[in-house]
C-alpha positions in Angstrom: 0.0 -0.1 0.0 2.9 2.5 1.0 4.9 1.6 -2.1 1.7 2.6 -4.4 1.5 5.9 -2.7 5.3 6.6 -3.0 5.3 5.6 -6.7 2.2 7.7 -7.2 4.2 10.8 -5.3 7.0 10.2 -7.6 5.0 10.3 -10.8 3.3 13.6 -9.8 5.9 16.0 -10.7 4.0 19.0 -9.2 5.7 18.4 -5.8 9.2 18.9 -7.4 7.8 22.0 -9.1 6.3 23.2 -5.9 9.6 22.8 -4.0 11.4 24.8 -6.7 8.9 27.5 -6.7 9.0 27.8 -2.8 12.8 27.9 -3.1 12.7 30.8 -5.7 10.2 32.6 -3.5 12.5 32.3 -0.5 15.5 33.6 -2.7 13.4 36.6 -3.9 12.5 37.5 -0.5 15.8 36.8 1.6 17.6 40.1 0.8 14.5 42.4 2.2 13.3 40.4 5.1 14.6 40.7 8.6 17.9 38.9 9.2 16.5 37.0 12.1 13.1 35.6 12.6 10.8 37.6 15.3 9.4 36.0 18.4 5.9 35.4 16.9 7.3 33.6 14.0 9.4 31.3 16.3 6.3 30.7 18.4 4.4 29.4 15.4 7.0 26.4 15.1 4.8 24.8 17.7 2.9 23.7 14.6 5.6 20.9 14.2 5.0 19.6 17.8 2.8 16.5 17.3 2.9 12.7 18.3 4.6 10.7 15.5 1.8 10.2 12.8 0.3 6.9 12.4 -0.3 6.9 8.7 0.7 8.5 5.5 1.2 12.3 4.9 1.3 13.7 1.4 4.4 15.3 0.1 2.4 18.5 -0.9 1.3 18.9 2.9 4.8 18.4 4.0 6.0 21.0 1.8 3.2 23.5 2.6 4.3 23.2 6.3 7.8 23.7 5.7 7.1 26.7 3.5 4.6 28.3 5.5 6.1 27.9 8.9 9.8 26.8 8.5 10.9 29.4 5.7 10.1 32.4 7.8 11.7 31.0 10.9 15.2 30.7 9.2 17.9 33.1 9.7 18.9 34.8 6.5 22.3 33.6 6.2 22.1 33.7 2.1 21.5 37.4 2.7 24.0 40.3 2.9 23.8 41.5 6.4 24.4 38.3 8.4 27.7 38.8 10.1 27.2 36.3 13.0 29.7 33.5 13.4 31.7 32.7 10.0 28.8 31.6 7.9 29.3 32.0 4.2 26.6 32.3 1.6 26.0 30.4 -1.4 27.3 31.0 -5.1 24.3 30.3 -7.6 26.1 27.5 -9.4 27.0 25.7 -6.1 23.3 25.9 -5.0 21.9 24.9 -8.2 24.4 22.1 -8.4 23.5 20.8 -4.9 20.1 20.6 -6.0 20.8 18.3 -9.1 23.1 16.3 -6.9 20.4 15.6 -4.4 18.3 14.0 -7.2 21.4 11.9 -7.8 21.6 10.9 -4.3 25.3 9.4 -5.0 27.2 7.5 -2.2 30.6 9.1 -2.3 32.5 6.2 -0.7 34.1 4.5 -3.7 34.4 4.8 -7.4 32.2 1.8 -8.2 29.4 3.4 -6.2 29.7 6.8 -8.2 32.2 7.2 -10.9 31.2 11.0 -11.5 32.0 11.7 -7.7 35.3 9.9 -7.8 36.2 12.0 -11.0 35.0 15.3 -9.4 37.0 14.3 -6.2 40.1 13.9 -8.1 39.6 17.2 -10.1 38.9 19.4 -7.0 41.9 17.9 -5.1 44.1 19.0 -8.0 42.5 22.4 -8.1 42.8 23.1 -4.4 46.6 21.9 -4.1 47.3 24.4 -6.9 45.1 27.1 -5.4 46.6 26.9 -2.1 50.1 26.5 -3.5 50.6 23.1 -1.5 53.2 20.3 -2.1 52.2 18.3 -5.3 51.9 15.0 -3.2 49.1 16.5 -1.0 45.7 14.7 -1.2 42.2 15.8 0.0 39.4 14.3 1.9 35.9 15.8 1.6 34.1 15.8 5.0 31.5 17.6 7.0 33.5 20.7 8.1 36.6 21.7 9.6 35.7 19.9 13.1 35.9 16.6 11.0 38.9 17.8 8.9 41.0 18.8 12.1 40.1 15.4 13.5 41.4 13.6 10.4 44.4 15.5 10.3 45.4 15.0 13.8 44.6 11.3 13.5 46.9 11.0 10.6 49.5 12.8 12.8 49.1 10.4 15.7 49.3 7.4 13.3 52.6 8.7 11.7 54.3 9.7 15.1 53.4 6.3 16.9 54.4 4.3 13.6 57.9 6.0 13.8 58.1 4.5 17.4 57.2 1.1 16.2 53.7 1.3 17.6 50.6 0.6 15.2 47.9 2.5 16.8 45.3 0.7 14.8 46.2 -2.6 16.2 47.5 -1.8 19.7 45.2 1.3 20.7 46.6 3.9 22.9 46.9 2.2 26.3 50.5 2.2 27.1 51.3 3.8 23.7 54.3 6.1 23.5 53.6 9.7 24.8 52.5 12.3 21.8 53.1 15.8 22.5 50.6 18.4 21.6 51.9 22.2 21.3 48.9 24.8 20.7 48.6 28.5 21.0 46.4 29.7 23.8 44.0 31.1 21.4 43.4 27.8 19.5 39.9 27.2 18.4 37.4 24.9 20.5 36.9 22.4 17.6 40.7 21.7 17.9 40.2 20.7 21.7 37.2 18.9 20.5 39.4 16.8 18.1 42.1 16.3 20.7 39.5 14.9 23.0 37.9 12.5 20.5 41.3 11.2 19.6 42.1 10.0 23.2 44.9 12.6 23.8 43.2 14.5 26.7 43.3 18.3 26.9 45.5 18.2 30.0 48.4 16.8 27.9 48.6 20.2 26.0 51.7 22.3 26.2 50.0 25.7 25.7 52.1 28.7 24.2 51.4 32.3 24.9 49.8 34.5 22.2 50.1 38.1 21.5 47.4 40.9 21.7 46.0 39.6 18.3 46.0 35.9 19.2 49.2 34.8 17.3 51.4 32.5 18.7 54.8 34.2 20.1 57.2 32.2 18.1 60.0 32.7 20.5 57.9 31.1 23.4 57.5 27.8 21.5 59.0 24.8 23.5 61.6 22.7 21.8 60.0 20.5 19.3 60.7 16.9 18.4 59.6 13.9 16.5 56.8 13.0 18.9 55.3 16.7 18.7 51.9 17.7 16.9 52.1 21.3 16.5 48.8 23.1 15.7 48.9 26.6 14.0 46.1 28.9 13.1 45.1 30.6 9.8 42.5 33.1 10.7 41.8 33.6 14.6 38.1 33.2 15.1 37.8 36.8 16.8 40.8 38.7 15.3 41.2 36.8 11.9 45.0 36.9 12.8 47.5 34.3 11.3 50.3 32.7 13.0 53.8 33.3 11.4 53.9 30.0 9.3 57.1 30.7 7.7 59.1 31.5 10.7 57.6 28.7 12.8 57.8 25.9 10.3 61.4 26.8 9.4 62.2 26.7 13.1 60.5 23.2 13.3 62.1 21.9 10.0 64.7 19.8 11.5 62.6 18.6 14.4 60.4 16.2 12.3 57.4 17.4 14.2 54.1 17.2 12.5 52.6 20.6 11.9 48.8 21.0 11.2 47.2 24.3 10.3 43.5 25.0 11.1 42.4 27.2 8.5 38.7 27.0 8.5 38.0 30.1 7.0 41.5 32.0 6.8 43.3 29.5 4.6 41.4 30.9 1.5 43.8 34.0 1.9 46.0 31.8 0.0 43.8 32.4 -3.0 43.9 36.3 -2.9 47.2 37.8 -4.5 47.0 40.8 -2.2 46.4 38.7 0.9 48.4 35.6 0.4 51.5 37.2 2.5 49.3 36.1 5.6 49.9 32.4 4.8 53.4 32.7 3.7 55.2 29.5 4.4 51.9 27.2 5.1 53.1 24.9 2.5 55.7 23.9 4.9 53.2 22.1 7.0 52.0 18.6 7.0 48.1 18.9 7.2 45.5 21.7 6.7 41.9 21.9 7.6 39.5 24.2 5.8 35.9 24.8 5.0 34.2 25.5 1.5 31.0 26.7 3.2 32.6 29.6 5.0 34.9 31.9 2.9 34.1 30.3 -0.5 30.6 30.2 0.0 29.5 26.7 -1.0 26.4 25.3 0.6 26.8 23.5 4.0 28.1 20.9 5.0 31.7 21.2 3.0 34.8 20.6 4.8 38.3 19.7 3.5 41.2 17.8 4.9 44.6 18.1 3.0 47.4 16.2 4.0 51.0 15.7 2.4 51.4 12.2 3.9 48.8 10.0 2.0 49.7 6.9 3.7 49.3 8.3 7.0 45.8 9.8 6.2 44.7 6.3 4.5 46.1 4.4 7.4 44.3 6.5 10.2 41.0 6.5 8.5 40.5 3.7 6.2 38.8 0.4 6.7 38.4 -2.8 4.7 35.8 -5.3 4.2 35.4 -8.7 2.0 32.7 -6.7 0.0 34.7 -3.6 -0.6 35.6 -3.3 -4.3 38.6 -1.2 -4.9 38.1 1.2 -8.0 40.9 1.8 -10.5 40.5 5.6 -9.7 39.9 7.5 -6.5 38.0 5.8 -3.8 36.9 8.9 -1.6 36.4 6.9 1.5 40.3 6.2 1.8 40.6 9.8 3.0 37.6 10.3 5.2 36.3 8.8 8.5 33.1 8.1 7.0 32.2 5.3 4.3 28.8 6.6 3.2 28.9 10.3 2.5 26.7 12.4 0.5 28.4 14.0 -2.7 29.3 17.5 -1.5 32.1 17.5 -3.8 29.6 18.5 -6.5 28.8 21.9 -5.1 32.6 22.4 -4.3 33.5 21.7 -7.9 30.7 23.8 -9.2 31.6 26.9 -7.1 35.2 26.7 -7.9 34.4 26.3 -11.6 31.9 29.1 -11.5 34.3 31.5 -9.9 37.7 30.6 -11.3 40.8 31.7 -9.8 40.3 35.5 -10.5 36.7 35.2 -9.1 37.8 33.7 -5.9 40.6 36.1 -5.5 38.1 39.0 -6.1 35.6 37.6 -3.6 38.0 36.9 -0.9 39.7 40.4 -1.2 36.3 42.1 -1.4 35.4 40.7 1.9 38.4 42.0 3.6 37.9 45.4 2.1 34.4 45.5 3.4 35.7 44.4 7.0 38.1 47.5 6.7 35.0 49.8 5.7 33.1 48.4 8.5 35.8 48.8 11.1 36.9 52.5 9.7 33.2 53.6 10.0 32.7 52.1 13.6 35.8 53.8 14.8 34.6 57.3 13.6 31.5 56.6 15.6 33.3 56.2 19.0 33.6 52.2 18.8 36.8 50.7 20.0 38.2 48.4 17.2 40.1 45.5 19.1 41.9 43.9 16.2 44.0 44.6 13.2 41.8 44.2 10.3 44.1 41.7 8.5 41.3 39.5 6.8 37.4 39.6 7.3 36.9 39.7 11.3 35.9 42.9 13.1 36.0 42.7 16.9 34.7 45.6 18.6 33.7 47.1 22.3 31.6 50.1 23.3 33.1 51.5 26.6 32.9 48.4 28.7 31.5 44.8 28.9 28.0 46.1 30.3 27.5 48.5 27.7 28.9 46.4 25.0 26.2 43.7 25.9 23.4 46.2 25.8 24.6 47.5 22.6 24.6 44.2 21.0 21.1 43.6 22.3 19.8 46.7 20.7 21.4 45.9 17.4 20.0 42.6 17.4 16.6 43.9 18.3 16.6 46.6 15.3 17.4 43.5 13.0 19.0 45.5 10.3 21.9 43.1 10.7 22.9 40.2 12.8 26.2 39.7 14.8 27.1 37.8 18.0 29.0 38.6 21.1 32.5 37.0 22.1 35.0 37.6 24.8 38.5 39.2 24.3 41.1 39.6 27.0 38.4 38.8 29.8 35.9 41.5 28.5 32.7 41.3 26.4 33.1 42.1 22.7 31.0 42.1 19.4 32.2 39.8 16.6 31.5 40.8 13.1 32.4 38.3 10.2 32.2 39.4 6.6 31.8 36.2 4.6 29.2 36.5 2.1 29.6 37.2 -1.7 26.2 39.1 -1.5 27.2 41.8 0.9 27.9 45.3 -0.6 29.2 48.7 0.5 25.6 49.8 1.0 25.1 47.0 3.3 27.9 48.1 5.5 26.7 51.8 5.4 23.1 50.5 6.4 24.7 48.4 9.2 27.0 51.2 10.5 23.7 53.4 10.7 22.1 50.6 12.8 25.0 50.8 15.2 24.9 54.4 15.6 21.1 54.2 16.4 21.6 51.3 18.7 24.4 53.3 20.5 22.1 56.3 20.7 19.4 54.1 22.7 21.9 52.8 25.0 23.2 56.2 25.8 19.9 57.2 26.4 19.2 54.4 28.8 22.4 55.0 30.6 21.6 58.9 30.5 25.1 59.5 28.8 25.3 62.9 26.8 25.5 62.7 23.1 29.1 63.0 21.8 
């Protein structure tokens, strides 16, 4: 009975037309609507609170529910004034290609499960290696995001370091294994700590290195490195956007045989900009790199990449085998990722890169930087304190003190012209602005500045602070 109903729905092309129309309506309105849904819209989501249905529900009814109640309750991340977190937008070709790939519904595990995905992964790997100026032998694994990419890179590092000591971690595990050292800057991202915990190292084992006022590792304070060491550097501090001094640190570590991993979730894309590539000078000397496509490159979510120069270590750390596995003559993507079954996320990554080309990626990345500078300069003129050097696409601000900064942020969010979030820097509250959408224009920055000024005026009135 259910099979007949599903076949009937599949034959009814209207449901796909409806989905397409709803999608087009959403894109049409996303630039003019409020960035964040209001309370009334969020309250209406109770329509989804129901006991698990006993019987069949038509696709039309499901789509109508999602469109009527779901679409208004989304955050307008696709739009031009969402500056919260480091969430990118979507290039049209990437979005359209993802929709097509959803119809394909390919399993990206092996060449035999999808020759087209195998080929696109092979091509994109080559493109990324050249775009980032990495060693020719570097390989790529296509994962959900930088969290999993960092996990994969550190797993490869663990395998290689222990293998040198004659310890096969895949067979013997970690109990009584030789000690692996972990060296991190004090401003390392929380996802790095998560990966360290998942891999069984334990955060108490970390050797912390002091950082400067921008969150960069102070090279002179690095401990002596050796072949038992994993050193984790940062391309794009999540608050300031700052970059560690890769060239100096990597050259200093050159004779130690330490494994160097660079966490470059959004910042690694600086390598694709002619005018910003100085920020990542020397990063090619590292052993592995993690980066997101869904941040600075503006692919749809979820789109992360692990890049590694030690193919054997990456495969040995992540791959599994079984009697039913059929190795392809070409690339089997599961060798380079923790998952076997994966969605074919490389399709939209390939489409986005092909659509933009090298010059397009360069222009997009550099434009984000220039818009961040425009925003920072405008805020500074209006009396806000800029806490960071605008080296990439992050702006970190404070208004007077932590209390007034929190009040200001609340007013900015209530005005809902833009959306940005809070952070902490050097023990005080701050507001973090991330410019990471291709859709943002100088006019959007101007509108956002006006909203900040209005919010400041409202805060000053509440606190009875004289104008000026």
